[in-house]
Each structure stands twice: as C-alpha cells, then as structure tokens.
VEXVO-144963 format. One record per residue (C-alpha): residue number from 1; residue in three letters; chain; x, y negated, z. Coordinates in steps of 0.5 Angstrom, whole numbers, plus 500, padded with zeros to 3 digits. Each point is the difference from the previous one (the first is absolute). Last residue first. Example, Ala and Ser with C-alpha at 12.3 -4.5 7.8 and 13.67 -1.06 7.14 Angstrom:
BEGIN
[2; 'SER'; 'A'; [527; 502; 514]]
[1; 'ALA'; 'A'; [498; 507; 502]]
This chain:
BEGIN
[117; 'ARG'; 'A'; [805; 894; 869]]
[116; 'ARG'; 'A'; [496; 503; 506]]
[115; 'MET'; 'A'; [494; 500; 497]]
[114; 'LEU'; 'A'; [502; 503; 494]]
[113; 'ALA'; 'A'; [503; 506; 505]]
[112; 'ILE'; 'A'; [494; 501; 503]]
[111; 'ALA'; 'A'; [496; 500; 494]]
[110; 'PRO'; 'A'; [505; 505; 497]]
[109; 'PRO'; 'A'; [499; 505; 506]]
[108; 'PHE'; 'A'; [493; 499; 501]]
[107; 'ALA'; 'A'; [498; 502; 493]]
[106; 'LEU'; 'A'; [501; 508; 501]]
[105; 'TRP'; 'A'; [494; 499; 505]]
[104; 'PHE'; 'A'; [496; 499; 494]]
[103; 'GLY'; 'A'; [501; 508; 498]]
[102; 'SER'; 'A'; [493; 502; 503]]
[101; 'ALA'; 'A'; [497; 503; 506]]
[100; 'PRO'; 'A'; [498; 494; 503]]
[99; 'MET'; 'A'; [496; 498; 494]]
[98; 'LEU'; 'A'; [496; 494; 501]]
[97; 'VAL'; 'A'; [504; 497; 506]]
[96; 'VAL'; 'A'; [506; 502; 497]]
[95; 'GLY'; 'A'; [499; 497; 493]]
[94; 'ALA'; 'A'; [498; 494; 503]]
[93; 'ILE'; 'A'; [506; 500; 505]]
[92; 'ALA'; 'A'; [504; 501; 493]]
[91; 'LEU'; 'A'; [497; 495; 496]]
[90; 'LEU'; 'A'; [501; 495; 506]]
[89; 'ALA'; 'A'; [508; 502; 501]]
[88; 'THR'; 'A'; [501; 499; 492]]
[87; 'GLY'; 'A'; [497; 493; 501]]
[86; 'ILE'; 'A'; [504; 499; 506]]
[85; 'GLY'; 'A'; [506; 502; 496]]
[84; 'LEU'; 'A'; [499; 496; 494]]
[83; 'GLY'; 'A'; [499; 494; 504]]
[82; 'ARG'; 'A'; [507; 501; 504]]
[81; 'ALA'; 'A'; [504; 502; 494]]
[80; 'GLY'; 'A'; [498; 494; 495]]
[79; 'GLN'; 'A'; [506; 496; 501]]
[78; 'PHE'; 'A'; [505; 506; 498]]
[77; 'SER'; 'A'; [506; 496; 499]]
[76; 'ALA'; 'A'; [507; 503; 497]]
[75; 'ALA'; 'A'; [495; 504; 496]]
[74; 'ARG'; 'A'; [502; 508; 500]]
[73; 'GLU'; 'A'; [494; 501; 505]]
[72; 'LEU'; 'A'; [495; 496; 495]]
[71; 'MET'; 'A'; [502; 505; 494]]
[70; 'THR'; 'A'; [498; 506; 505]]
[69; 'VAL'; 'A'; [494; 496; 502]]
[68; 'ALA'; 'A'; [498; 500; 492]]
[67; 'MET'; 'A'; [501; 507; 499]]
[66; 'GLY'; 'A'; [496; 502; 506]]
[65; 'LEU'; 'A'; [495; 496; 498]]
[64; 'LEU'; 'A'; [499; 503; 494]]
[63; 'ALA'; 'A'; [501; 507; 503]]
[62; 'MET'; 'A'; [494; 498; 505]]
[61; 'VAL'; 'A'; [496; 498; 494]]
[60; 'ALA'; 'A'; [501; 507; 496]]
[59; 'GLY'; 'A'; [498; 503; 506]]
[58; 'PHE'; 'A'; [494; 496; 501]]
[57; 'LEU'; 'A'; [498; 502; 493]]
[56; 'LEU'; 'A'; [501; 507; 502]]
[55; 'PHE'; 'A'; [495; 500; 506]]
[54; 'TRP'; 'A'; [496; 496; 496]]
[53; 'VAL'; 'A'; [499; 505; 494]]
[52; 'ILE'; 'A'; [499; 506; 505]]
[51; 'VAL'; 'A'; [495; 496; 504]]
[50; 'GLY'; 'A'; [496; 498; 494]]
[49; 'VAL'; 'A'; [500; 507; 498]]
[48; 'MET'; 'A'; [497; 502; 506]]
[47; 'PRO'; 'A'; [495; 495; 501]]
[46; 'ASP'; 'A'; [497; 502; 493]]
[45; 'GLU'; 'A'; [496; 494; 497]]
[44; 'GLY'; 'A'; [504; 498; 494]]
[43; 'VAL'; 'A'; [508; 502; 500]]
[42; 'SER'; 'A'; [500; 502; 493]]
[41; 'ASP'; 'A'; [499; 493; 497]]
[40; 'VAL'; 'A'; [506; 501; 495]]
[39; 'VAL'; 'A'; [504; 506; 502]]
[38; 'GLY'; 'A'; [496; 506; 496]]
[37; 'ARG'; 'A'; [495; 505; 503]]
[36; 'THR'; 'A'; [506; 505; 500]]
[35; 'ALA'; 'A'; [505; 496; 502]]
[34; 'ILE'; 'A'; [496; 497; 506]]
[33; 'ASP'; 'A'; [498; 507; 501]]
[32; 'ALA'; 'A'; [507; 503; 501]]
[31; 'LEU'; 'A'; [501; 494; 504]]
[30; 'VAL'; 'A'; [495; 502; 505]]
[29; 'ARG'; 'A'; [503; 507; 500]]
[28; 'THR'; 'A'; [507; 498; 502]]
[27; 'GLY'; 'A'; [498; 495; 505]]
[26; 'ILE'; 'A'; [503; 503; 506]]
[25; 'VAL'; 'A'; [506; 501; 497]]
[24; 'LEU'; 'A'; [501; 493; 495]]
[23; 'GLY'; 'A'; [498; 496; 507]]
[22; 'PHE'; 'A'; [505; 504; 504]]
[21; 'VAL'; 'A'; [505; 498; 494]]
[20; 'THR'; 'A'; [498; 493; 500]]
[19; 'HIS'; 'A'; [500; 499; 508]]
[18; 'LEU'; 'A'; [507; 503; 500]]
[17; 'ILE'; 'A'; [502; 496; 494]]
[16; 'ALA'; 'A'; [497; 493; 504]]
[15; 'VAL'; 'A'; [503; 502; 506]]
[14; 'GLY'; 'A'; [507; 501; 497]]
[13; 'VAL'; 'A'; [499; 493; 496]]
[12; 'LEU'; 'A'; [498; 497; 507]]
[11; 'TRP'; 'A'; [506; 503; 503]]
[10; 'ARG'; 'A'; [505; 497; 494]]
[9; 'GLY'; 'A'; [497; 493; 502]]
[8; 'ILE'; 'A'; [502; 500; 507]]
[7; 'TRP'; 'A'; [506; 504; 499]]
[6; 'ILE'; 'A'; [506; 494; 498]]
[5; 'LYS'; 'A'; [505; 500; 506]]
[4; 'ARG'; 'A'; [502; 493; 501]]
[3; 'GLU'; 'A'; [508; 499; 499]]
[2; 'LYS'; 'A'; [504; 498; 506]]
[1; 'MET'; 'A'; [504; 494; 500]]
C-alpha cells in the first residue's frame, strides 16, 4: 500500500511563517509604536496599526490551521477534507479578487489537494 504524502498542513504552516515574517518586516515601525504606547488597547483607530495586527493574527491562525491539517492528514480517515478544501478555496478566491497582488494564490494548491481527498 502506497503511503500518502503529508504536505498540505506543512504548506499552510510554511505560508503562515512567510506571512508573519513579511508582516514583521513591513510592520517594524508600527510594532515599535505599539510597544511604546503599550500593548493593551493599542490598535485604536489607526488603520495601519490595524492592518499590521490583523496581518500577524491571520498568520497565526493559518499556522494553527496548518498544524491541525497535518494531524488530520496523518489520520487514517480525513472526513472533513473536502469541506475544508472548499472553504480554503473560497477564502483564497475572495482574497485574490480583493487583492490580486497578494499571497492568497499560495492557498490554492492545498485547497485543491484537500478537495481531492
């Protein structure tokens, strides 16, 4: 019996790491301002602060999703794969439509792989 390759969750974790590192690089000044003002209630109404914070939080959520998918890939039966793939594809489509020059394109390979499971 051929062993199934486990790569989908790892791909998502890798994208999450790239996403987070990119956010840290482009948001260095904003994050320094947050540290200076104090973290609690530091986002306020500044849209750039909100953008960087959500960028980093989305990276964390994607890493958690990737870890969960890796565990599911290791399971003998991956019942929720198709639904998870459809949801990931819809999220990627929305992201690409709203921001074509973004990394949302990187979500299509794992989405397609999950739908095919």
